[in-house]
C-alpha positions, -999 to +999 in steps of 0.1 A: +794+234-431+813+261-449+801+296-458+797+287-495+772+259-485+753+284-463+751+308-493+738+280-516+712+270-489+700+306-486+698+310-524+679+277-528+653+285-502+649+321-514+643+309-550+619+282-539+600+308-519+598+330-551+616+359-535+641+383-550+671+392-530+655+426-523+623+410-511+641+386-488+662+415-475+630+436-468+613+406-452+643+399-430+650+435-421+685+436-436+700+453-466+700+437-501+738+437-501+737+414-471+717+388-489+738+392-521+771+389-501+758+358-482+747+340-513+781+348-529+800+333-499+813+364-482+828+353-449+822+385-429+785+385-426+773+395-391+757+367-371+727+389-363+720+395-400+724+358-408+699+349-381+674+374-395+677+359-430+672+324-416+641+337-397+628+353-429+631+320-447+617+300-418+649+280-415+658+267-380+693+259-367+697+230-343+727+225-322+739+191-312+769+177-294+778+154-266+773+181-239+741+198-252+718+177-230+738+188-199+739+224-211+701+225-216+695+210-181+719+235-165+705+264-184+669+255-175+678+251-138+694+286-137+668+303-160 
């Protein structure tokens, strides 16, 4: 998934939630410029800011791959 698609996804969810960019920024604890930049496809958004926006919109990320099952098992054994 490229950054432009992420921006479109954020914009779609924000609009469906009836939020302005400022409202989403306030809800997520980031600046309005971050939301604007992300929706416009800026490639240098901090991961932490991106994750806050996803949380504000109640969007979850899921990781998958051939080794994820083994990682989860190892992580839970150590944790």
